[in-house]
Every structure is written in structure tokens, then in C-alpha cells.
N, C-alpha and C positions, 0 to 999 in steps of 0.2 A: 504493500498500499505508500502511494506516494503521496505527503500534504503538499500542496504548493505553497511557498510562501506568500501571501499576500504583501502588499506595499506597506500598509499598515505594521503587519509584524516585523516586517524586517527593518522597517526605520526606529520601532520601539525594542528591538533586541537585545535582551540587558548582556552582560557581559558574564562569564561564569564566575559564580560565586567561590571564597576561599572555603579550604577545607573547616576552618573553625565555625564559620556561618552556615553551611552543609550540615555540619553535625549538630549545632543550635536547633537548626529547625526542625531535623528529622527527631532530635529528642523532643521537640514539642508536638510534631506529629504523633510520635509513640506513646506520650503521657498523655493526650487527648483520645486515643485508641490503640490499644497496645494490640489487639486483634484484626486490623480489619478485613472482612471479607467480601468478594465479589457479589453481585446481586444477582447474578444468575442462575437460577434453581436448576439442580442436576443433583441426581442420586448415583453415578457413577463416573467413569473417565469417557465413557462414550457420551452420554446425554451428557455430559460439559462441551463435548467438540459439537456437538450439532445444536446446542443451546449458543453457542460463541459463533459459528457458524451464519445461525442465524439472525444473531444480533446486529448483521453488518445494515447501516440507512435502517435501524429500527432502535427502539428504547429497551432496557431491559427489562422494564414493565410489561412492555409490549409482546416481548418474548417471553417470559414466563408465564404471562395468562393464554395464549396459545399452547405452551409446551406440557402445562401440568396435565392434562388428559392426554396429549399424547404419548409422554412419557411412563402414565400408568398402563398403557397395553404395549409400548414400544420400547422397552429402554435398553436392548441388543440391538447390534445389527441386523440377525435373521428375523427377529419378531419386526423390525422396520422394512426389511424386504417381503417378508408377508402381509405386510400391512398396504403394500404398493406407494406407488408416486400418488394415484389419485386419493387413497389415504390419506397421506400425507398434507395435501392441500387442503383438504377439509378441514384439518388440524389447524393449520399456519396461514389461512387466506387473510387475516386480518392483521399478517407482517407484509412490508412492501417489497416486492420484489418475488413474492410467495412460489410463483411457479418456478423461476428457476432455483430458488434454494431448496424448493422439494427435489427436482432434479437431482442435484447435488448430494441432498442427504441420501438417496436412493443410490448413485452411482457411490458415495464415499463406501456405503454400509456394504455393498456386494465387493469391494475392495477390500473391507477390513475382514469379510468372510472368506475368500478367496486367496488372499494374501495374507495375513496375519491369524488365521484361526479366529477370527471375532474379536481379538483383543486389541487395545489401539495401541499402537506402536509411541515408544517414548524419545524419541528423538527428533528434533526439529523439522531435518530434511524429509524424514517417513511420515510426519505430519504433515508438512507443506505439500507433500508429491498428493495426497486426498483432495479430491473437487471441495471446492468452496472454502479450501483453509489456507488462509496465507501465514505470513510471518508472526500477524499480530494473535490472530486463533492458536496457532502452533506455541506461542508466549505462554498466552494465558492457561494453557491447558499443562503446559512444562510449570509453571508456576503454581498452579492452585492444585493440581492433584499428584504431581511429583514432589512439590516443595523444592524444585529448583528455582534460583535466583534470575530467571529469565523476567526482562521485561517488553510488557507488550504496552506501546506507546499508541495511543488514540489521539482523536482532536484535543480530549481534554488535557492529557499531558503536553502536547504538542504547543498547546496556548501555553500553560501552567510554565513550564517550563522557559520558555523564550519571553516570556513577561520578567518573569521573576530571577533570572540567573540561575534556576538551580540545574537547569539543563538545556542549555541554547543550542539549536542546531537548525540549519535549513532544509532538513527533510527530516523524516522516523529515524531514518538508521541513524544519521548523526546525532538525533536527541538521544538514541538509545544507546549509543555508543557514550554518550554524555551521561547519564545517569549509570551505567557500571564503570565509568572511570572517575567518576568523581563522590560519588554516595557512597557513606563510607558502609565497608562490608557486612557492619554488624545490621545494617539498615536495607540493606539488600532484600531480602525477601519479600518485606512490604512495601518495599518503596513505590512501585507503579500502582496499587489500591490506594495508596495514602495520595498522590497526586491526583488519581483521576476521582477520589470522593471531595479532594479539595478543589478542582476544575469544576465538578459537576456540581456542586454546593454552595462554595464562595468565591473561588476566582473563574466566576462567570463571563460570558463572553462579552456579552453588550456593556454591562453595568457593574463590574466586579464589586463584592459587598467587604470594601476593604475596611470598614470601621466595623466588622466584626472579624478579620482574619486572626490567626492565629502567629502571625509570622509577619504583619505588616512591616515593623519595624527591621526587619532582615532582609524585604524582600524590596529589588531596586525598579520595579515598575514606576516609571515618571508620572503616569497620568492616576495616582490612587484618588477614589471616590472620598469625598468624606465624612 
């Protein structure tokens, strides 16, 4: 996934914050939310892959609403194949791009059954080889299921990273590298969750809630709101 740098973001891109500031920022995040969790509902590695793949250009709440009943009847690749593409569509038709997503869910389920004995592989390359699974989805699964400190960069993290100086970069790969290179390792496991939640609820796109921000005094964003 490539997120283009808009001119406004580029002009306001902060410089990378120093080590001591980074440590203080993530200490505050951890004190506020010691064990941040992803908001997509799932029951195993397979349903997590499907849920994250479905979440592209959709909200987590919308995906959860669509998948609750789906995962009750199809929580394995074989059960999903038995349900069939039309059956998947009936459950996820409230989600954007649902036809193409249903097709990918069936394709990836077939691959998992035929090539991985129905189990989800735990390497980024193998995950990315599945239809509808990109680097972000692979990193979410590696992080949330296998507890590997992979950094899934979405639009929230891209915005927060460039505004604050926590992890500035011109594209998602550069931001991902900035997280890995600059955030102290003892915070790496939960780093992307803290950043996503911060971007979703505080450092929002149009009018960031700077007055409620717990890192306001450490952030290099030039246009803080009162």
C-alpha cells in the first residue's frame, strides 16, 4: 500500500524526534493504555486474516458487524469454501468493495487448504502471497496473533508519524522503518496500536484534539489546536 504525501503533510512534516523524547512519549502511551488491543473481532489466525483483509477502505466497526455471524459458521478456510462466494457476499455486502473482497476470501481460503493444510502461515512473504493480503494486513496478523513486533502502517499512523515527528516518512515503508529504527524496543510490540488509537481518537485528520493530547508538550506539530 502506498499513501501519497499530500502537499500539506509534506510542508508540515516534522523532523524525527530524539531518543529521550520518544521514550517519554511511549512511556505515557503505555501508562495510559498498558495493553492496547486491535478493534477487529476474530477467533483465530484465519478469521483475523479475513477481518483485516475486509477492513481495507472500511471501518473496524462495520467489518465487525458484518463478520460476527459469518465467523460463527465459517471460522476455518474449509468452512468458508463450503459457504461459497455468494454465501460470503450475503454476509459482507454492507462493506465497501464486497464483491471483490468475497472473491479474495474464497481464493485465499482455497490456497490455505491446498498449500498450507488449512493453517495460516507465519511469515510476511507467505501472508503477502495470499489474495487480498498486503504488507499492512500481514504485519497486523504477525503482530496480533504471533506477537512479532511488526508495524502495520495505516493512514492514522502515517498522519501521526509525520505530524508529531514520532516516525516521519514520505511513504508507508519509510514510516514503518522509522518506527522500527527509532522507537525503543521495549515499546515495539504495541507501538502501532498506540499510534493507531492516538490517530483515530485524538490526533484526528481535520481538527486534532490537541487540548486532550497526552503528548502535546512533546509533539512538533506546528498548528496545534487550542
